BAMARLUM-395817 format. One record per residue (C-alpha): residue in one letter; x, y, z. Coordinates in steps of 0.5 Angstrom, whole numbers, padded with zeros to 4 digits, always signed. Last residue first. Example, Ala and Ser with C-alpha at 12.3 -4.5 7.8 and 13.67 -1.06 7.14 Angstrom:
<rs>
s+0027-0002+0014;a+0025-0009+0016;
</rs>
This chain:
<rs>
x-0046+0014+0025;x-0044+0015+0032;x-0047+0011+0038;x-0046+0004+0036;x-0039+0003+0039;x-0040+0003+0047;x-0035-0001+0050;x-0033+0005+0054;x-0026+0005+0051;x-0030+0005+0044;x-0034+0010+0046;x-0028+0015+0048;x-0025+0014+0041;x-0031+0015+0038;x-0033+0021+0042;x-0026+0024+0041;x-0027+0023+0034;x-0033+0027+0033;x-0031+0033+0037;x-0025+0033+0033;x-0029+0033+0027;x-0034+0039+0029;x-0035+0042+0022;x-0035+0035+0019;x-0033+0031+0013;x-0034+0024+0010;x-0030+0021+0005;x-0033+0015+0002;x-0040+0014+0005;x-0042+0022+0006;x-0038+0023+0000;x-0042+0019-0004;x-0049+0021-0002;x-0046+0028-0003;x-0044+0027-0010;x-0050+0024-0012;x-0055+0029-0009;x-0050+0035-0012;x-0051+0031-0019;x-0058+0031-0019;x-0060+0038-0016;x-0056+0041-0021;x-0049+0045-0019;x-0045+0040-0023;x-0048+0041-0030;x-0049+0048-0030;x-0043+0049-0027;x-0039+0046-0032;x-0040+0051-0037;x-0036+0052-0043;x-0033+0045-0042;x-0040+0041-0041;x-0040+0038-0048;x-0033+0037-0050;x-0032+0034-0043;x-0038+0029-0044;x-0035+0027-0051;x-0028+0025-0047;x-0032+0021-0042;x-0036+0017-0046;x-0030+0016-0051;x-0026+0014-0045;x-0031+0009-0043;x-0035+0007-0037;x-0036+0014-0035;x-0037+0017-0028;x-0039+0024-0026;x-0045+0024-0031;x-0050+0024-0026;x-0052+0017-0028;x-0045+0014-0027;x-0044+0018-0020;x-0051+0015-0017;x-0048+0008-0020;x-0042+0009-0016;x-0046+0009-0010;x-0050+0003-0011;x-0044-0001-0013;x-0040+0000-0007;x-0044-0005-0003;x-0042-0010-0008;x-0035-0009-0008;x-0032-0005-0014;x-0027-0008-0019;x-0021-0004-0022;x-0018-0008-0027;x-0025-0010-0030;x-0028-0004-0029;x-0024+0000-0034;x-0023+0007-0031;x-0027+0014-0032;x-0028+0020-0028;x-0030+0027-0029;x-0030+0032-0023;x-0033+0039-0023;x-0030+0041-0016;x-0034+0040-0010;x-0028+0040-0005;x-0030+0033-0003;x-0031+0031-0010;x-0024+0033-0012;x-0022+0030-0006;x-0025+0023-0007;x-0022+0023-0014;x-0015+0023-0011;x-0015+0017-0007;x-0015+0011-0012;x-0019+0009-0017;x-0016+0011-0024;x-0017+0016-0030;x-0019+0022-0026;x-0021+0029-0029;x-0022+0035-0025;x-0025+0041-0028;x-0024+0049-0027;x-0019+0048-0022;x-0017+0053-0017;x-0018+0048-0011;x-0014+0043-0014;x-0008+0046-0015;x-0008+0048-0008;x-0009+0041-0006;x-0004+0038-0011;x+0001+0043-0007;x+0004+0049-0010;x+0011+0052-0008;x+0014+0046-0007;x+0013+0044-0015;x+0009+0038-0017;x+0012+0037-0024;x+0005+0039-0027;x+0006+0037-0034;x+0002+0041-0039;x+0000+0038-0046;x+0001+0043-0052;x+0007+0039-0053;x+0003+0033-0056;x+0007+0029-0061;x+0011+0025-0056;x+0009+0028-0049;x+0003+0025-0046;x+0005+0018-0050;x+0012+0018-0047;x+0009+0017-0039;x+0009+0023-0035;x+0014+0023-0029;x+0013+0020-0022;x+0016+0022-0016;x+0009+0024-0013;x+0004+0021-0018;x+0003+0025-0025;x-0001+0031-0026;x-0003+0033-0033;x-0005+0040-0034;x-0010+0041-0039;x-0012+0047-0042;x-0009+0046-0049;x-0013+0039-0049;x-0019+0043-0049;x-0017+0046-0056;x-0016+0040-0059;x-0023+0037-0057;x-0022+0030-0053;x-0023+0024-0057;x-0016+0022-0059;x-0014+0024-0052;x-0019+0019-0049;x-0017+0014-0053;x-0009+0015-0051;x-0011+0015-0044;x-0015+0008-0045;x-0010+0005-0048;x-0005+0007-0042;x-0010+0003-0037;x-0010-0003-0042;x-0003-0003-0042;x-0002-0003-0035;x-0008-0008-0033;x-0004-0013-0038;x+0003-0011-0034;x+0000-0012-0027;x-0004-0007-0022;x-0002-0012-0017;x-0008-0011-0012;x-0006-0015-0009;x+0001-0015-0005;x+0009-0014-0007;x+0010-0012-0014;x+0017-0010-0017;x+0016-0005-0022;x+0014-0004-0029;x+0007-0002-0028;x+0003+0004-0030;x+0004+0010-0025;x-0003+0014-0023;x-0006+0020-0027;x-0009+0026-0025;x-0012+0031-0030;x-0013+0038-0028;x-0017+0043-0033;x-0015+0050-0033;x-0019+0055-0035;x-0020+0059-0029;x-0024+0064-0025;x-0022+0065-0018;x-0026+0060-0013;x-0032+0063-0010;x-0034+0059-0004;x-0026+0059-0002;x-0024+0052+0001;x-0022+0053+0008;x-0028+0049+0011;x-0027+0044+0005;x-0020+0043+0006;x-0020+0042+0014;x-0026+0037+0013;x-0021+0033+0008;x-0015+0033+0013;x-0020+0031+0019;x-0023+0025+0015;x-0030+0024+0019;x-0031+0018+0022;x-0035+0011+0020;x-0034+0005+0025;x-0032-0002+0022;x-0033-0008+0027;x-0037-0011+0022;x-0039-0006+0016;x-0040+0002+0015;x-0037+0007+0010;x-0035+0014+0012;x-0027+0015+0012;x-0027+0008+0016;x-0024+0007+0023;x-0023-0001+0024;x-0024-0004+0031;x-0021-0010+0035;x-0015-0010+0030;x-0011-0015+0027;x-0016-0018+0022;x-0018-0011+0020;x-0011-0008+0018;x-0009-0015+0015;x-0015-0015+0010;x-0015-0007+0009;x-0008-0008+0007;x-0009-0014+0002;x-0015-0010-0002;x-0021-0014-0005;x-0027-0011-0009;x-0025-0004-0009;x-0030+0001-0005;x-0029+0000+0002;x-0022+0002+0002;x-0020+0004-0004;x-0018+0012-0002;x-0013+0011+0003;x-0011+0011+0010;x-0016+0007+0014;x-0015+0007+0021;x-0013+0002+0026;x-0016+0000+0033;x-0013-0005+0038;x-0017-0006+0045;x-0012-0008+0051;x-0013-0014+0055;x-0006-0017+0056;x-0006-0021+0050;x-0008-0015+0046;x-0002-0011+0050;x+0003-0016+0047;x+0000-0016+0040;x+0001-0008+0040;x+0008-0008+0043;x+0010-0014+0038;x+0007-0010+0032;x+0010-0003+0034;x+0017-0006+0034;x+0015-0010+0028;x+0013-0003+0024;x+0012-0005+0017;x+0004-0007+0017;x+0002-0004+0024;x+0003+0003+0021;x-0003+0007+0024;x-0004+0006+0031;x-0010+0007+0036;x-0008+0003+0042;x-0014+0002+0048;x-0013+0001+0055;x-0006+0003+0055;x-0001-0001+0056;x+0006+0002+0057;x+0013+0001+0056;x+0013+0002+0049;x+0021+0003+0046;x+0023-0002+0052;x+0018-0007+0051;x+0019-0007+0043;x+0027-0008+0045;x+0025-0014+0050;x+0021-0017+0044;x+0026-0016+0039;x+0032-0019+0043;x+0028-0025+0044;x+0026-0026+0037;x+0033-0024+0034;x+0034-0031+0031;x+0027-0033+0030;x+0022-0027+0028;x+0027-0022+0028;x+0031-0026+0023;x+0027-0025+0017;x+0024-0031+0014;x+0028-0031+0007;x+0033-0037+0008;x+0028-0043+0010;x+0023-0039+0008;x+0024-0041+0001;x+0022-0048+0002;x+0016-0046+0006;x+0013-0042+0001;x+0015-0047-0004;x+0012-0053+0000;x+0005-0048+0001;x+0005-0048-0007;x+0005-0056-0007;x+0000-0057-0002;x+0001-0063+0002;x+0007-0062+0006;x+0006-0057+0011;x+0009-0055+0017;x+0015-0061+0016;x+0019-0056+0011;x+0019-0051+0017;x+0024-0055+0021;x+0029-0053+0016;x+0029-0046+0020;x+0031-0049+0026;x+0037-0053+0023;x+0039-0047+0019;x+0040-0042+0025;x+0042-0036+0022;x+0048-0032+0024;x+0046-0026+0028;x+0045-0019+0025;x+0048-0013+0027;x+0043-0008+0028;x+0045-0006+0035;x+0039-0002+0038;x+0039+0005+0038;x+0039+0008+0045;x+0033+0009+0049;x+0034+0016+0053;x+0028+0019+0049;x+0023+0014+0051;x+0018+0012+0045;x+0012+0017+0045;x+0005+0015+0045;x+0000+0021+0044;x-0006+0022+0049;x-0013+0021+0049;x-0016+0021+0056;x-0013+0028+0058;x-0020+0031+0058;x-0022+0028+0052;x-0023+0036+0049;x-0016+0037+0052;x-0013+0032+0048;x-0016+0033+0042;x-0015+0040+0042;x-0007+0039+0043;x-0007+0034+0037;x-0011+0038+0032;x-0006+0044+0034;x+0000+0039+0032;x-0003+0039+0025;x-0005+0033+0020;x-0009+0029+0025;x-0009+0023+0021;x-0002+0024+0019;x+0001+0025+0026;x-0003+0018+0028;x+0004+0014+0029;x+0001+0012+0036;x-0005+0015+0040;x-0006+0012+0046;x-0013+0012+0049;x-0012+0012+0057;x-0015+0010+0063;x-0010+0004+0064;x-0004+0008+0062;x-0005+0013+0068;x+0002+0014+0071;x+0005+0011+0065;x+0002+0016+0060;x+0003+0022+0065;x+0010+0020+0065;x+0011+0020+0058;x+0007+0026+0057;x+0012+0030+0062;x+0018+0027+0058;x+0015+0029+0051;x+0013+0036+0054;x+0020+0037+0057;x+0023+0035+0050;x+0019+0040+0046;x+0021+0046+0051;x+0028+0044+0050;x+0028+0044+0043;x+0028+0037+0039;x+0033+0034+0035;x+0031+0027+0032;x+0036+0022+0030;x+0034+0017+0025;x+0040+0012+0024;x+0039+0008+0018;x+0041+0000+0018;x+0034-0003+0019;x+0031+0001+0013;x+0036-0002+0009;x+0040+0002+0005;x+0047+0000+0007;x+0045-0007+0005;x+0045-0005-0002;x+0053-0003-0002;x+0055-0009+0002;x+0051-0014-0001;x+0056-0018-0006;x+0053-0022-0011;x+0056-0029-0013;x+0054-0032-0020;x+0051-0039-0022;x+0050-0043-0028;x+0046-0050-0028;x+0039-0048-0026;x+0035-0053-0023;x+0030-0056-0027;x+0023-0053-0025;x+0019-0052-0019;x+0024-0052-0013;x+0030-0049-0017;x+0026-0044-0021;x+0023-0041-0014;x+0030-0041-0011;x+0033-0037-0017;x+0027-0032-0017;x+0027-0031-0010;x+0035-0029-0010;x+0034-0025-0016;x+0029-0021-0013;x+0033-0020-0007;x+0039-0018-0012;x+0034-0013-0016;x+0033-0009-0010;x+0027-0004-0009;x+0020-0007-0008;x+0022-0014-0005;x+0028-0011-0001;x+0024-0005+0002;x+0019-0010+0004;x+0023-0015+0007;x+0027-0009+0011;x+0021-0007+0014;x+0019-0014+0016;x+0025-0015+0019;x+0032-0017+0019;x+0033-0020+0012;x+0036-0027+0011;x+0041-0026+0005;x+0043-0031-0001;x+0050-0030-0004;x+0053-0037-0001;x+0047-0040-0005;x+0049-0037-0012;x+0044-0032-0015;x+0042-0036-0022;x+0044-0035-0029;x+0039-0037-0034;x+0036-0043-0038;x+0030-0044-0042;x+0029-0050-0046;x+0021-0051-0046;x+0019-0044-0048;x+0012-0042-0047;x+0010-0046-0041;x+0017-0044-0038;x+0015-0037-0038;x+0008-0038-0036;x+0011-0041-0030;x+0016-0036-0028;x+0010-0031-0029;x+0006-0035-0024;x+0011-0036-0019;x+0013-0029-0019;x+0006-0026-0017;x+0005-0032-0012;x+0012-0031-0009;x+0010-0024-0007;x+0003-0026-0005;x+0006-0031+0000;x+0011-0026+0002;x+0005-0020+0003;x+0001-0025+0007;x+0007-0028+0012;x+0010-0021+0013;x+0003-0018+0015;x+0001-0024+0019;x+0008-0025+0024;x+0006-0020+0029;x-0001-0019+0029;x-0003-0025+0027;x+0002-0028+0031;x-0002-0025+0037;x-0008-0027+0034;x-0006-0034+0034;x-0005-0034+0042;x+0001-0034+0045;x+0004-0040+0049;x+0012-0039+0049;x+0018-0043+0049;x+0021-0039+0043;x+0021-0045+0038;x+0014-0048+0041;x+0010-0042+0040;x+0014-0040+0033;x+0011-0047+0031;x+0004-0047+0034;x+0003-0040+0031;x+0007-0042+0024;x+0002-0048+0023;x-0004-0043+0025;x-0002-0038+0020;x-0001-0043+0014;x-0008-0045+0012;x-0010-0038+0013;x-0005-0035+0009;x-0006-0041+0003;x-0013-0039+0003;x-0012-0031+0003;x-0007-0033-0003;x-0012-0036-0007;x-0018-0031-0005;x-0013-0026-0008;x-0011-0030-0014;x-0019-0031-0015;x-0021-0024-0014;x-0016-0022-0020;x-0009-0019-0021;x-0006-0025-0024;x-0012-0027-0028;x-0009-0021-0033;x-0003-0026-0034;x-0007-0029-0040;x-0005-0023-0044;x+0003-0024-0044;x+0006-0017-0041;x+0009-0021-0035;x+0013-0025-0041;x+0017-0019-0044;x+0019-0021-0051;x+0022-0016-0055;x+0019-0016-0062;x+0015-0009-0061;x+0022-0006-0060;x+0025-0003-0054;x+0028+0003-0054;x+0025+0007-0048;x+0025+0001-0044;x+0032+0000-0045;x+0034+0007-0043;x+0030+0006-0036;x+0033+0000-0035;x+0030-0007-0037;x+0029-0013-0032;x+0023-0009-0028;x+0019-0010-0035;x+0018-0017-0033;x+0021-0024-0035;x+0025-0022-0041;x+0027-0026-0046;x+0034-0027-0049;x+0034-0030-0057;x+0039-0025-0059;x+0045-0027-0054;x+0048-0022-0050;x+0048-0025-0043;x+0045-0023-0036;x+0047-0024-0029;x+0053-0019-0029;x+0048-0014-0031;x+0043-0014-0025;x+0036-0012-0029;x+0032-0018-0026;x+0030-0025-0029;x+0033-0025-0036;x+0031-0032-0039;x+0036-0034-0044;x+0033-0039-0050;x+0035-0046-0052;x+0033-0048-0059;
</rs>
């Protein structure tokens, strides 16, 4: 018997046979997801695939990355007639390469499981003449996360390398989809005359004194307000300055060049020993972004035009996706500039493994954390959290409302570890159901569910439980406004959200399954403090029982010395705040510039 395997939700690449099997939840439309029965076979949900999201998978993909990166560095140097260091290519090419490896690993493991379970699978592949090579890292990340066609292309390639080649193919036309690629978007900034004058004066000043300056690039999200930027500049005595792209730079021609297939085929000779390396290289003969090969010379020139500076220190956020910034930073590093990156999410320093932390710390001289320390990691206060805690009312208005922050389970195309795979998603939903089952009915009446922005609440919060309120994240009241006036804050996942509850000193109850949110050894003592004080619970039943117990007087528990001491120690390490945060930041950045990196802690 032959089973049809659905690879993506592209309708023309499916059939209507009753024996069809789905590779992952991404193959199903929203309507199909709502109506699937228990007999529907979705390979990605197989219990054995929980191993796909593990330290083993992370270490394996890192090993492949570190094996291939030096070979790519030599090949790219030779191909382009340059002689840059491996670190140059780690900055420029590394973010794409590692996420590509992890994407291929994820799809390969699931596809191999399908072929192991069903021996006579068939499908419809994407024809070779429909294959496309994206322009840059940003387009790659957009495609791999959002487009069925690009994922169908990759799955077709993997299938044909590892298994009996697909027999039936269809064409696909990219016109509508490719118009949504980031490289095709025109971004037009309209500045007032005053703003234009300020930007031009700043550009002139930075060019004039670049060797004496710490340049800030893409750090708006960290500074939070323009006023903070101005104060930072003044406190540093103009030694810290923002980096702007010159306003007269014309938008580059984004029409892609033809691929040089002969040069691309040279990739096959880089590594012939590892079967998985071979798979990476074979698929990259098509999937390698143009800006690393055919468009390389033009991209280097464009980067130099966008960023005609070489500050002594570059402090930037956005290394992962912005190729122009990476080319500039890598070239500046070759010439002696120091590179700094910043934590921009709550799992850094806590989770056992994170791809973004690995990339950002590996590509920069120094990494600034939200409070934790490590080799070449400098702790600093979180500016936004410092502002929130400063502005929060000491006496909050009395409320009975309880806020429960949830994250979104799987079902989307995943690009980097941790994946939060389908088995983890199922376990996560089971924990939510168990918490609901064990929470007092009267308490449920006061709970508001807060999904992630842009996400809706899962069905199990709606069906049969109309008493639960759903926060639609309206524009009038931000999450932080809601949080400041919450009686109790509940979080069931290890992400950024719970840190703000602790920083704002809101009575907070945490619970999540450690198997799917593993903690690194250095963080365990701090989470043990949270567990001993009743903040963290290792089961939904324990969390629900504790909520039932303290709901009438959460302050009696929360304001105890034991709880407050645990909270303060945790916050000082993972979401540090300060009453003089801008002075602290000036001190850190200027000390890095002066080679004094151990004078702030």
